[in-house]
C-alpha positions in Angstrom: 12.5 -14.1 -11.9 9.1 -14.4 -10.2 7.8 -11.6 -8.0 8.6 -13.3 -4.7 12.1 -13.6 -5.4 12.5 -10.3 -6.8 11.1 -9.1 -3.4 13.4 -11.2 -1.3 16.4 -9.9 -3.2 15.1 -6.3 -3.0 15.2 -6.0 -7.0 11.3 -5.4 -6.8 10.4 -1.9 -7.6 7.7 -0.6 -5.1 4.9 2.2 -5.7 2.9 3.7 -3.2 0.1 5.9 -4.1 -0.8 8.6 -1.4 2.0 10.6 0.1 0.0 11.2 3.5 0.5 9.9 6.9 0.0 6.4 5.7 1.9 6.2 2.5 5.1 8.3 3.7 5.9 6.0 6.6 5.7 2.9 4.4 8.0 4.5 1.8 10.5 5.3 4.5 10.5 1.7 5.7 10.6 0.2 2.2 13.8 2.4 1.1 15.4 1.4 4.7 14.8 -2.2 3.7 16.8 -1.5 0.5 14.0 -1.1 -2.1 13.6 1.5 -4.9 10.2 3.2 -4.3 8.4 5.7 -6.3 5.7 7.8 -4.4 2.8 8.8 -6.4 0.4 11.7 -5.6 -2.0 14.0 -7.6 -0.9 16.9 -5.2 2.1 18.5 -6.9 2.8 20.6 -3.9 3.6 17.4 -1.8 5.8 16.2 -4.6 7.5 19.5 -4.6 8.1 19.4 -1.1 9.6 15.9 -1.0 12.0 16.4 -4.1 13.4 19.5 -2.0 13.9 17.3 1.0 11.0 18.8 3.2 8.3 17.2 5.2 4.8 18.4 5.7 3.9 15.8 8.2 5.0 16.8 11.8 5.9 13.3 12.7 8.5 12.9 9.9 11.4 15.0 10.0 13.1 16.5 7.0 16.2 14.6 7.8 14.2 11.4 7.3 13.1 12.5 3.8 16.5 13.7 3.0 18.0 10.2 3.9 15.6 8.3 1.5 15.8 10.6 -1.5 18.7 8.7 -3.2 16.2 5.6 -3.7 12.8 7.6 -3.4 11.3 9.1 -6.5 8.2 11.5 -5.7 6.1 11.7 -8.8 2.9 13.0 -10.2 3.3 10.9 -13.4 1.1 8.0 -13.0 2.4 6.4 -16.1 5.3 5.2 -14.3 2.8 2.7 -12.6 3.6 0.2 -15.6 7.3 0.1 -14.2 6.4 -1.0 -10.7 6.5 -4.4 -9.4 4.3 -4.0 -6.3 1.7 -1.2 -6.0 0.3 -0.2 -2.6 -2.8 2.2 -2.4 -2.9 4.5 0.5 -5.3 7.0 -0.6 -7.8 8.7 2.0 -11.4 7.6 2.5 -12.9 10.4 4.4 -16.4 10.0 5.7 -19.2 11.5 3.8 -22.3 13.4 5.3 -23.9 10.1 5.9 -20.9 9.0 7.9 -19.9 6.6 5.3 -16.5 6.2 3.5 -16.1 8.3 0.5 -14.6 5.6 -1.9 -14.1 8.0 -5.0 -10.3 8.3 -4.3 -9.9 4.5 -4.0 -11.9 3.7 -7.1 -10.3 6.7 -9.0 -7.0 5.4 -8.1 -7.8 1.8 -9.1 -9.0 3.1 -12.6 -5.6 4.7 -13.0 -3.7 1.6 -12.0 -6.0 -0.3 -14.4 -4.6 1.6 -17.2 -1.2 0.6 -16.7 -1.7 -2.9 -15.1 0.5 -5.5 -16.5 1.0 -9.4 -15.8 3.0 -10.2 -12.5 2.3 -7.1 -10.4 1.0 -7.1 -6.9 -1.7 -4.6 -6.0 -2.5 -4.1 -2.3 -5.0 -1.9 -0.9 -4.3 -0.4 2.5 -6.9 2.3 2.7 -9.7 1.8 5.2 -12.8 0.8 3.8 -15.9 -1.7 4.1 -15.6 -5.3 3.9 -15.8 -6.6 0.2 -14.0 -3.5 -1.3 -10.9 -5.4 -2.7 -12.5 -8.7 -3.8 -15.5 -7.0 -5.3 -15.0 -3.4 -6.4 -11.2 -2.9 -7.0 -11.0 -6.5 -8.5 -13.8 -5.7 -10.8 -12.1 -2.4 -12.2 -8.7 -4.1 -12.6 -10.1 -7.0 -14.4 -11.9 -4.8 -17.1 -8.8 -4.8 -19.1 -8.9 -8.5 -19.5 -6.3 -9.6 -16.7 -7.4 -11.9 -14.0 -6.7 -11.4 -10.2 -4.9 -14.5 -9.0 -3.9 -15.9 -12.4 -2.3 -12.7 -14.2 -1.7 -10.3 -11.1 -1.8 -10.5 -7.4 -4.3 -8.9 -5.2 -4.2 -8.2 -1.5 -5.7 -6.2 1.3 -3.7 -4.9 4.4 -5.6 -2.4 6.2 -3.6 0.5 7.5 -3.1 0.8 11.1 -1.1 4.1 11.6 -1.6 5.9 14.7 0.6 9.2 14.1 0.2 10.3 17.9 1.5 7.1 19.4 5.2 7.2 20.1 5.3 3.6 21.2 4.2 1.9 17.9 5.6 2.9 14.5 4.9 1.5 11.1 7.7 -1.3 11.7 6.4 -2.4 15.1 2.6 -2.2 14.4 1.5 -5.8 13.8 0.1 -6.1 10.1 -2.6 -8.1 8.8 -2.4 -9.3 5.2 -5.3 -10.8 3.2 -4.9 -12.3 -0.3 -7.3 -13.0 -2.9 -5.7 -16.5 -3.4 -2.7 -18.3 -2.0 -0.3 -17.2 -4.5 -1.5 -13.5 -3.7 -1.3 -14.1 -0.1 2.3 -15.3 -0.4 3.6 -12.5 -2.3 1.8 -9.9 -0.2 3.3 -11.4 3.2 6.7 -11.6 1.6 6.5 -8.0 0.7 5.3 -6.7 4.2 7.7 -8.9 5.9 10.5 -6.8 4.7 9.3 -3.8 6.6 7.3 -4.8 9.6 8.4 -7.1 12.6 5.2 -9.2 12.7 2.6 -10.0 9.9 -0.6 -12.2 10.6 -1.8 -13.7 7.2 -5.1 -15.1 6.5 -6.4 -16.6 3.3 -9.9 -15.0 3.1 -12.1 -13.6 0.2 -11.4 -10.2 1.8 -14.4 -9.9 3.8 -15.7 -9.2 7.1 -13.3 -12.0 8.6 -10.4 -9.5 8.0 -11.9 -6.8 9.8 -12.6 -9.3 12.7 -8.9 -10.4 12.8 -7.7 -6.8 12.8 -10.0 -6.0 15.6 -8.3 -8.9 17.3 -4.9 -7.5 16.8 -5.9 -4.0 17.8 -6.9 -5.6 21.2 -3.8 -7.3 21.4 -1.5 -4.1 21.2 -3.9 -1.9 23.1 
C-alpha cells in the first residue's frame, strides 16, 4: 500500500518531533483523526509528564492528554523513527544574538532522522525558518545516506502558524500552507494535513520565498 492510501485509511504511523506548543496540538489532532502517533523529544521530563497524563502547556488540559494516550506514545527513543510513515519536525528555532534563527535544533533533528530514514517516508518541516531551508539544507542532510528526495522519500514544508493566545483559531481551524519538493511530495503531504485541518492551500514550489509570500497572504486573510 502506498503512503497516500495508508494516510487515507488511517493506517499510517505518524511521528512528531518536538512536544511543545506546535507539536502537541498537532498530535492531538492526528489522534482525534484516528492515527497512531509517536511523539519524540529529547526532554525526558516532558515525556514523563505526558505518559502520566499531565500537561505542561496551559492551553492544553490534562483531560486532553489522557484522552489521546491510548493511541499516543511519548518517547525519547529516536530509533522508533524507522517505524514511522510520516515524520513532522516541530522543533524550536529561537533567535540568536544577531536576531537570526538558531537552526541547530532543526539540523540536529534532521541528522537524527537521516540515521533511520527509509524509502517511502514523508518528512515535513514545520519549524519557523528562512527560505530555502527544506530544499537546500534539510534535503542535503537527508540525502547523505544515498536516498533521494522525491524519488525515495517525500519532502515537504508546512510552516507552523500556531497562536496559543488566540481562542478563535486552533490547529484545526487555522488555514495550512503546504509546499512539496515535487508533485508526489505535495500530494502526499496535502493528503496528510487534510486529515487534521479544515483548509489546506497547496503550492508546488521549490520551497523558497514564494511560500513565505503565500503564508503572509493567508495570515492577512484570517487576521
